[in-house]
Biopython code that builds the backbone (N, CA, C, O; Angstrom):
import numpy as np
from Bio.PDB.StructureBuilder import StructureBuilder

atoms = [
    (1, "MET", "N", (228.832, 261.852, -71.920)),
    (1, "MET", "CA", (229.633, 261.448, -70.803)),
    (1, "MET", "C", (229.786, 259.936, -70.748)),
    (1, "MET", "O", (230.792, 259.422, -70.260)),
    (2, "LYS", "N", (228.806, 259.247, -71.238)),
    (2, "LYS", "CA", (228.867, 257.784, -71.245)),
    (2, "LYS", "C", (230.107, 257.306, -72.004)),
    (2, "LYS", "O", (230.791, 256.380, -71.568)),
    (3, "ARG", "N", (230.387, 257.937, -73.129)),
    (3, "ARG", "CA", (231.555, 257.561, -73.930)),
    (3, "ARG", "C", (232.852, 257.860, -73.192)),
    (3, "ARG", "O", (233.780, 257.051, -73.208)),
    (4, "ALA", "N", (232.920, 259.019, -72.547)),
    (4, "ALA", "CA", (234.123, 259.385, -71.797)),
    (4, "ALA", "C", (234.371, 258.410, -70.650)),
    (4, "ALA", "O", (235.502, 257.976, -70.427)),
    (5, "ARG", "N", (233.317, 258.072, -69.932)),
    (5, "ARG", "CA", (233.456, 257.113, -68.823)),
    (5, "ARG", "C", (233.918, 255.757, -69.327)),
    (5, "ARG", "O", (234.771, 255.114, -68.716)),
    (6, "SER", "N", (233.350, 255.330, -70.441)),
    (6, "SER", "CA", (233.721, 254.045, -71.027)),
    (6, "SER", "C", (235.193, 254.032, -71.442)),
    (6, "SER", "O", (235.909, 253.062, -71.194)),
    (7, "LYS", "N", (235.634, 255.113, -72.073)),
    (7, "LYS", "CA", (237.040, 255.198, -72.496)),
    (7, "LYS", "C", (237.976, 255.198, -71.283)),
    (7, "LYS", "O", (239.022, 254.548, -71.302)),
    (8, "ALA", "N", (237.602, 255.921, -70.242)),
    (8, "ALA", "CA", (238.437, 255.961, -69.044)),
    (8, "ALA", "C", (238.559, 254.573, -68.424)),
    (8, "ALA", "O", (239.658, 254.140, -68.079)),
    (9, "ARG", "N", (237.431, 253.876, -68.282)),
    (9, "ARG", "CA", (237.458, 252.514, -67.722)),
    (9, "ARG", "C", (238.318, 251.590, -68.567)),
    (9, "ARG", "O", (239.101, 250.805, -68.031)),
    (10, "ALA", "N", (238.177, 251.676, -69.887)),
    (10, "ALA", "CA", (238.938, 250.814, -70.795)),
    (10, "ALA", "C", (240.442, 251.040, -70.662)),
    (10, "ALA", "O", (241.236, 250.135, -70.918)),
    (11, "ARG", "N", (240.827, 252.249, -70.260)),
    (11, "ARG", "CA", (242.245, 252.571, -70.100)),
    (11, "ARG", "C", (242.722, 252.418, -68.656)),
    (11, "ARG", "O", (243.869, 252.729, -68.334)),
    (12, "GLY", "N", (241.841, 251.942, -67.806)),
    (12, "GLY", "CA", (242.219, 251.730, -66.408)),
    (12, "GLY", "C", (242.330, 253.022, -65.611)),
    (12, "GLY", "O", (243.022, 253.065, -64.594)),
    (13, "ILE", "N", (241.659, 254.065, -66.060)),
    (13, "ILE", "CA", (241.697, 255.353, -65.356)),
    (13, "ILE", "C", (240.479, 255.421, -64.439)),
    (13, "ILE", "O", (239.336, 255.412, -64.897)),
    (14, "HIS", "N", (240.748, 255.490, -63.131)),
    (14, "HIS", "CA", (239.655, 255.463, -62.167)),
    (14, "HIS", "C", (239.614, 256.708, -61.284)),
    (14, "HIS", "O", (238.699, 256.859, -60.475)),
    (15, "ASN", "N", (240.586, 257.595, -61.428)),
    (15, "ASN", "CA", (240.631, 258.790, -60.581)),
    (15, "ASN", "C", (240.129, 260.025, -61.328)),
    (15, "ASN", "O", (240.694, 261.111, -61.197)),
    (16, "VAL", "N", (239.076, 259.852, -62.104)),
    (16, "VAL", "CA", (238.522, 260.948, -62.888)),
    (16, "VAL", "C", (237.003, 260.954, -62.710)),
    (16, "VAL", "O", (236.374, 259.911, -62.528)),
    (17, "ASP", "N", (236.438, 262.154, -62.768)),
    (17, "ASP", "CA", (234.993, 262.304, -62.657)),
    (17, "ASP", "C", (234.529, 263.204, -63.797)),
    (17, "ASP", "O", (235.131, 264.250, -64.041)),
    (18, "PHE", "N", (233.491, 262.821, -64.482)),
    (18, "PHE", "CA", (232.964, 263.606, -65.599)),
    (18, "PHE", "C", (231.658, 264.251, -65.165)),
    (18, "PHE", "O", (230.774, 263.585, -64.625)),
    (19, "GLN", "N", (231.542, 265.555, -65.405)),
    (19, "GLN", "CA", (230.334, 266.285, -65.032)),
    (19, "GLN", "C", (229.972, 267.269, -66.127)),
    (19, "GLN", "O", (230.832, 267.708, -66.891)),
    (20, "ILE", "N", (228.705, 267.609, -66.199)),
    (20, "ILE", "CA", (228.233, 268.646, -67.111)),
    (20, "ILE", "C", (227.903, 269.872, -66.271)),
    (20, "ILE", "O", (227.278, 269.762, -65.217)),
    (21, "GLY", "N", (228.328, 271.043, -66.746)),
    (21, "GLY", "CA", (228.055, 272.262, -66.004)),
    (21, "GLY", "C", (228.027, 273.468, -66.907)),
    (21, "GLY", "O", (228.301, 273.375, -68.104)),
    (22, "ASP", "N", (227.699, 274.587, -66.331)),
    (22, "ASP", "CA", (227.665, 275.862, -67.029)),
    (22, "ASP", "C", (229.014, 276.545, -66.819)),
    (22, "ASP", "O", (229.361, 276.887, -65.688)),
    (23, "MET", "N", (229.774, 276.747, -67.889)),
    (23, "MET", "CA", (231.116, 277.315, -67.770)),
    (23, "MET", "C", (231.111, 278.675, -67.081)),
    (23, "MET", "O", (232.124, 279.078, -66.509)),
    (24, "GLY", "N", (230.008, 279.371, -67.126)),
    (24, "GLY", "CA", (229.929, 280.683, -66.486)),
    (24, "GLY", "C", (229.624, 280.626, -65.004)),
    (24, "GLY", "O", (229.709, 281.644, -64.318)),
    (25, "ASP", "N", (229.272, 279.456, -64.499)),
    (25, "ASP", "CA", (228.901, 279.331, -63.094)),
    (25, "ASP", "C", (229.151, 277.890, -62.649)),
    (25, "ASP", "O", (228.215, 277.105, -62.497)),
    (26, "LEU", "N", (230.406, 277.560, -62.447)),
    (26, "LEU", "CA", (230.779, 276.192, -62.089)),
    (26, "LEU", "C", (230.676, 275.997, -60.575)),
    (26, "LEU", "O", (231.100, 276.856, -59.802)),
    (27, "ALA", "N", (230.126, 274.890, -60.170)),
    (27, "ALA", "CA", (229.815, 274.632, -58.764)),
    (27, "ALA", "C", (230.993, 274.020, -57.998)),
    (27, "ALA", "O", (230.871, 272.949, -57.403)),
    (28, "PHE", "N", (232.123, 274.712, -58.022)),
    (28, "PHE", "CA", (233.303, 274.272, -57.286)),
    (28, "PHE", "C", (233.836, 275.458, -56.501)),
    (28, "PHE", "O", (233.670, 276.608, -56.906)),
    (29, "ALA", "N", (234.474, 275.174, -55.381)),
    (29, "ALA", "CA", (235.064, 276.230, -54.564)),
    (29, "ALA", "C", (236.271, 276.851, -55.261)),
    (29, "ALA", "O", (236.901, 276.218, -56.107)),
    (30, "ASP", "N", (236.583, 278.079, -54.906)),
    (30, "ASP", "CA", (237.777, 278.744, -55.417)),
    (30, "ASP", "C", (239.001, 277.868, -55.164)),
    (30, "ASP", "O", (239.128, 277.256, -54.104)),
    (31, "GLY", "N", (239.902, 277.814, -56.151)),
    (31, "GLY", "CA", (241.146, 277.075, -55.983)),
    (31, "GLY", "C", (240.978, 275.573, -55.833)),
    (31, "GLY", "O", (241.801, 274.922, -55.189)),
    (32, "SER", "N", (239.934, 275.017, -56.412)),
    (32, "SER", "CA", (239.661, 273.584, -56.257)),
    (32, "SER", "C", (240.610, 272.677, -57.035)),
    (32, "SER", "O", (240.735, 271.497, -56.710)),
    (33, "PHE", "N", (241.282, 273.213, -58.061)),
    (33, "PHE", "CA", (242.037, 272.340, -58.964)),
    (33, "PHE", "C", (243.471, 272.827, -59.173)),
    (33, "PHE", "O", (243.746, 274.027, -59.183)),
    (34, "ASP", "N", (244.370, 271.865, -59.339)),
    (34, "ASP", "CA", (245.761, 272.167, -59.700)),
    (34, "ASP", "C", (245.837, 272.612, -61.156)),
    (34, "ASP", "O", (246.627, 273.487, -61.510)),
    (35, "VAL", "N", (245.008, 271.999, -61.990)),
    (35, "VAL", "CA", (245.005, 272.278, -63.426)),
    (35, "VAL", "C", (243.558, 272.329, -63.906)),
    (35, "VAL", "O", (242.743, 271.486, -63.530)),
    (36, "VAL", "N", (243.244, 273.316, -64.735)),
    (36, "VAL", "CA", (241.946, 273.402, -65.400)),
    (36, "VAL", "C", (242.222, 273.460, -66.895)),
    (36, "VAL", "O", (243.040, 274.261, -67.349)),
    (37, "ILE", "N", (241.542, 272.614, -67.660)),
    (37, "ILE", "CA", (241.735, 272.550, -69.110)),
    (37, "ILE", "C", (240.409, 272.821, -69.800)),
    (37, "ILE", "O", (239.386, 272.220, -69.471)),
    (38, "SER", "N", (240.441, 273.732, -70.759)),
    (38, "SER", "CA", (239.276, 274.015, -71.601)),
    (38, "SER", "C", (239.710, 273.764, -73.042)),
    (38, "SER", "O", (240.452, 274.557, -73.622)),
    (39, "ALA", "N", (239.248, 272.669, -73.606)),
    (39, "ALA", "CA", (239.665, 272.286, -74.956)),
    (39, "ALA", "C", (238.580, 272.640, -75.973)),
    (39, "ALA", "O", (237.513, 272.026, -76.013)),
    (40, "TYR", "N", (238.882, 273.643, -76.788)),
    (40, "TYR", "CA", (237.994, 274.064, -77.881)),
    (40, "TYR", "C", (236.562, 274.288, -77.418)),
    (40, "TYR", "O", (235.621, 273.817, -78.057)),
    (41, "SER", "N", (236.393, 275.001, -76.317)),
    (41, "SER", "CA", (235.044, 275.227, -75.813)),
    (41, "SER", "C", (234.767, 276.663, -75.389)),
    (41, "SER", "O", (233.626, 277.115, -75.478)),
    (42, "ILE", "N", (235.778, 277.386, -74.930)),
    (42, "ILE", "CA", (235.529, 278.697, -74.330)),
    (42, "ILE", "C", (234.884, 279.679, -75.317)),
    (42, "ILE", "O", (234.140, 280.568, -74.903)),
    (43, "PHE", "N", (235.159, 279.527, -76.600)),
    (43, "PHE", "CA", (234.595, 280.471, -77.565)),
    (43, "PHE", "C", (233.105, 280.260, -77.785)),
    (43, "PHE", "O", (232.475, 281.041, -78.498)),
    (44, "PHE", "N", (232.524, 279.217, -77.186)),
    (44, "PHE", "CA", (231.073, 279.029, -77.226)),
    (44, "PHE", "C", (230.373, 279.790, -76.105)),
    (44, "PHE", "O", (229.151, 279.943, -76.127)),
    (45, "ALA", "N", (231.137, 280.267, -75.128)),
    (45, "ALA", "CA", (230.552, 281.014, -74.010)),
    (45, "ALA", "C", (230.058, 282.369, -74.509)),
    (45, "ALA", "O", (230.743, 283.019, -75.298)),
    (46, "PRO", "N", (228.883, 282.804, -74.064)),
    (46, "PRO", "CA", (228.367, 284.096, -74.503)),
    (46, "PRO", "C", (229.259, 285.260, -74.081)),
    (46, "PRO", "O", (229.297, 286.292, -74.751)),
    (47, "ASP", "N", (229.981, 285.092, -72.964)),
    (47, "ASP", "CA", (230.907, 286.119, -72.480)),
    (47, "ASP", "C", (232.227, 285.413, -72.179)),
    (47, "ASP", "O", (232.406, 284.857, -71.095)),
    (48, "MET", "N", (233.155, 285.437, -73.147)),
    (48, "MET", "CA", (234.418, 284.709, -72.982)),
    (48, "MET", "C", (235.252, 285.242, -71.824)),
    (48, "MET", "O", (235.908, 284.465, -71.129)),
    (49, "VAL", "N", (235.238, 286.535, -71.607)),
    (49, "VAL", "CA", (236.024, 287.102, -70.510)),
    (49, "VAL", "C", (235.491, 286.599, -69.169)),
    (49, "VAL", "O", (236.274, 286.226, -68.296)),
    (50, "ALA", "N", (234.173, 286.586, -68.997)),
    (50, "ALA", "CA", (233.581, 286.076, -67.758)),
    (50, "ALA", "C", (233.878, 284.587, -67.590)),
    (50, "ALA", "O", (234.156, 284.136, -66.479)),
    (51, "ALA", "N", (233.823, 283.828, -68.665)),
    (51, "ALA", "CA", (234.127, 282.393, -68.596)),
    (51, "ALA", "C", (235.588, 282.177, -68.210)),
    (51, "ALA", "O", (235.896, 281.290, -67.414)),
    (52, "LEU", "N", (236.474, 282.973, -68.764)),
    (52, "LEU", "CA", (237.893, 282.880, -68.426)),
    (52, "LEU", "C", (238.114, 283.191, -66.954)),
    (52, "LEU", "O", (238.879, 282.501, -66.281)),
    (53, "ARG", "N", (237.456, 284.215, -66.455)),
    (53, "ARG", "CA", (237.566, 284.540, -65.026)),
    (53, "ARG", "C", (237.076, 283.373, -64.159)),
    (53, "ARG", "O", (237.684, 283.043, -63.140)),
    (54, "GLU", "N", (235.972, 282.760, -64.579)),
    (54, "GLU", "CA", (235.416, 281.629, -63.818)),
    (54, "GLU", "C", (236.388, 280.455, -63.807)),
    (54, "GLU", "O", (236.567, 279.810, -62.774)),
    (55, "LEU", "N", (237.014, 280.174, -64.939)),
    (55, "LEU", "CA", (237.994, 279.081, -64.988)),
    (55, "LEU", "C", (239.197, 279.393, -64.103)),
    (55, "LEU", "O", (239.667, 278.523, -63.369)),
    (56, "TRP", "N", (239.706, 280.639, -64.166)),
    (56, "TRP", "CA", (240.840, 281.022, -63.318)),
    (56, "TRP", "C", (240.479, 280.920, -61.838)),
    (56, "TRP", "O", (241.330, 280.580, -61.016)),
    (57, "ARG", "N", (239.240, 281.206, -61.496)),
    (57, "ARG", "CA", (238.796, 281.133, -60.107)),
    (57, "ARG", "C", (238.990, 279.724, -59.539)),
    (57, "ARG", "O", (239.235, 279.560, -58.344)),
    (58, "LEU", "N", (238.882, 278.733, -60.383)),
    (58, "LEU", "CA", (238.983, 277.341, -59.953)),
    (58, "LEU", "C", (240.412, 276.866, -59.756)),
    (58, "LEU", "O", (240.634, 275.836, -59.121)),
    (59, "VAL", "N", (241.389, 277.597, -60.290)),
    (59, "VAL", "CA", (242.797, 277.179, -60.252)),
    (59, "VAL", "C", (243.437, 277.616, -58.929)),
    (59, "VAL", "O", (243.375, 278.785, -58.548)),
    (60, "ARG", "N", (244.045, 276.657, -58.246)),
    (60, "ARG", "CA", (244.733, 276.979, -56.989)),
    (60, "ARG", "C", (245.924, 277.893, -57.267)),
    (60, "ARG", "O", (246.406, 277.949, -58.398)),
    (61, "THR", "N", (246.395, 278.595, -56.267)),
    (61, "THR", "CA", (247.593, 279.421, -56.394)),
    (61, "THR", "C", (248.753, 278.538, -56.842)),
    (61, "THR", "O", (249.018, 277.502, -56.231)),
    (62, "GLY", "N", (249.436, 278.939, -57.892)),
    (62, "GLY", "CA", (250.537, 278.160, -58.448)),
    (62, "GLY", "C", (250.088, 277.112, -59.450)),
    (62, "GLY", "O", (250.920, 276.416, -60.032)),
    (63, "GLY", "N", (248.781, 276.990, -59.660)),
    (63, "GLY", "CA", (248.258, 276.010, -60.616)),
    (63, "GLY", "C", (248.295, 276.545, -62.042)),
    (63, "GLY", "O", (248.848, 277.613, -62.305)),
    (64, "GLN", "N", (247.704, 275.795, -62.948)),
    (64, "GLN", "CA", (247.756, 276.164, -64.365)),
    (64, "GLN", "C", (246.382, 276.086, -65.010)),
    (64, "GLN", "O", (245.553, 275.243, -64.666)),
    (65, "LEU", "N", (246.167, 276.995, -65.958)),
    (65, "LEU", "CA", (244.971, 276.993, -66.792)),
    (65, "LEU", "C", (245.433, 276.815, -68.227)),
    (65, "LEU", "O", (246.264, 277.578, -68.718)),
    (66, "ALA", "N", (244.895, 275.807, -68.895)),
    (66, "ALA", "CA", (245.245, 275.541, -70.300)),
    (66, "ALA", "C", (243.983, 275.674, -71.142)),
    (66, "ALA", "O", (242.961, 275.050, -70.857)),
    (67, "ILE", "N", (244.070, 276.498, -72.185)),
    (67, "ILE", "CA", (242.923, 276.722, -73.066)),
    (67, "ILE", "C", (243.380, 276.564, -74.501)),
    (67, "ILE", "O", (244.413, 277.103, -74.898)),
    (68, "THR", "N", (242.602, 275.820, -75.277)),
    (68, "THR", "CA", (242.857, 275.721, -76.704)),
    (68, "THR", "C", (241.681, 276.361, -77.431)),
    (68, "THR", "O", (240.529, 276.241, -77.013)),
    (69, "ALA", "N", (241.998, 277.044, -78.526)),
    (69, "ALA", "CA", (240.950, 277.710, -79.312)),
    (69, "ALA", "C", (241.447, 277.915, -80.728)),
    (69, "ALA", "O", (242.649, 277.893, -80.994)),
    (70, "TRP", "N", (240.512, 278.113, -81.620)),
    (70, "TRP", "CA", (240.854, 278.438, -82.995)),
    (70, "TRP", "C", (240.943, 279.936, -83.146)),
    (70, "TRP", "O", (240.237, 280.675, -82.460)),
    (71, "GLY", "N", (241.787, 280.386, -84.020)),
    (71, "GLY", "CA", (241.796, 281.790, -84.406)),
    (71, "GLY", "C", (242.849, 282.624, -83.722)),
    (71, "GLY", "O", (243.102, 282.487, -82.525)),
    (72, "GLN", "N", (243.453, 283.483, -84.497)),
    (72, "GLN", "CA", (244.445, 284.415, -83.988)),
    (72, "GLN", "C", (243.763, 285.436, -83.091)),
    (72, "GLN", "O", (242.672, 285.911, -83.402)),
    (73, "ASN", "N", (244.395, 285.768, -81.995)),
    (73, "ASN", "CA", (243.883, 286.755, -81.039)),
    (73, "ASN", "C", (242.515, 286.382, -80.469)),
    (73, "ASN", "O", (241.693, 287.257, -80.195)),
    (74, "ALA", "N", (242.276, 285.102, -80.293)),
    (74, "ALA", "CA", (240.976, 284.632, -79.824)),
    (74, "ALA", "C", (240.632, 285.146, -78.428)),
    (74, "ALA", "O", (239.459, 285.203, -78.059)),
    (75, "PHE", "N", (241.649, 285.518, -77.652)),
    (75, "PHE", "CA", (241.383, 285.939, -76.281)),
    (75, "PHE", "C", (241.718, 287.399, -76.024)),
    (75, "PHE", "O", (242.006, 287.769, -74.886)),
    (76, "GLU", "N", (241.688, 288.225, -77.036)),
    (76, "GLU", "CA", (241.917, 289.646, -76.814)),
    (76, "GLU", "C", (240.766, 290.214, -75.995)),
    (76, "GLU", "O", (239.613, 289.886, -76.274)),
    (77, "PRO", "N", (241.028, 291.045, -75.005)),
    (77, "PRO", "CA", (242.323, 291.579, -74.599)),
    (77, "PRO", "C", (243.041, 290.737, -73.559)),
    (77, "PRO", "O", (244.144, 291.092, -73.144)),
    (78, "ALA", "N", (242.449, 289.637, -73.129)),
    (78, "ALA", "CA", (243.015, 288.875, -72.019)),
    (78, "ALA", "C", (244.388, 288.285, -72.308)),
    (78, "ALA", "O", (245.155, 288.050, -71.375)),
    (79, "CYS", "N", (244.722, 288.039, -73.574)),
    (79, "CYS", "CA", (245.985, 287.362, -73.862)),
    (79, "CYS", "C", (247.151, 288.316, -74.098)),
    (79, "CYS", "O", (248.284, 287.861, -74.255)),
    (80, "ARG", "N", (246.914, 289.592, -74.128)),
    (80, "ARG", "CA", (248.044, 290.499, -74.329)),
    (80, "ARG", "C", (248.694, 290.823, -72.978)),
    (80, "ARG", "O", (248.035, 290.761, -71.941)),
    (81, "PRO", "N", (249.974, 291.165, -72.992)),
    (81, "PRO", "CA", (250.672, 291.465, -71.731)),
    (81, "PRO", "C", (249.900, 292.499, -70.914)),
    (81, "PRO", "O", (249.486, 293.538, -71.428)),
    (82, "GLY", "N", (249.720, 292.193, -69.651)),
    (82, "GLY", "CA", (248.981, 293.102, -68.770)),
    (82, "GLY", "C", (247.479, 292.937, -68.870)),
    (82, "GLY", "O", (246.730, 293.673, -68.227)),
    (83, "GLY", "N", (247.022, 291.970, -69.678)),
    (83, "GLY", "CA", (245.585, 291.729, -69.845)),
    (83, "GLY", "C", (244.970, 291.181, -68.569)),
    (83, "GLY", "O", (245.679, 290.814, -67.632)),
    (84, "GLU", "N", (243.678, 291.132, -68.543)),
    (84, "GLU", "CA", (242.959, 290.684, -67.354)),
    (84, "GLU", "C", (243.189, 289.201, -67.102)),
    (84, "GLU", "O", (243.367, 288.416, -68.034)),
    (85, "ARG", "N", (243.183, 288.844, -65.862)),
    (85, "ARG", "CA", (243.227, 287.433, -65.484)),
    (85, "ARG", "C", (241.894, 287.049, -64.937)),
    (85, "ARG", "O", (241.693, 285.898, -64.551)),
]
sb = StructureBuilder()
sb.init_structure("model")
sb.init_model(0)
sb.init_chain("A")
sb.init_seg("    ")
for serial, (resi, resn, name, xyz) in enumerate(atoms, 1):
    if name == "N":
        sb.init_residue(resn, " ", resi, " ")
    sb.init_atom(name, np.array(xyz, "f"), 0.0, 1.0, " ", f" {name:<3s}", serial, name[0])
structure = sb.get_structure()
């Protein structure tokens, strides 16, 4: 986190907070964020479906969840039409 904070300061970004947490149990209220981003991390969760549900829980109504991952069909069954949210 020290590196992230340093980079943010160097770029004049002051409206950001860096925290470490457990992706399966994040200490934020439902709908706390307009956007939640998980960059190349969700596949490290022991239960990806539960982690995905936890991330969606944090997104306000009308907000967005962005996830990047390696591999085709990395989020089956959640990524197919009608899959779980």
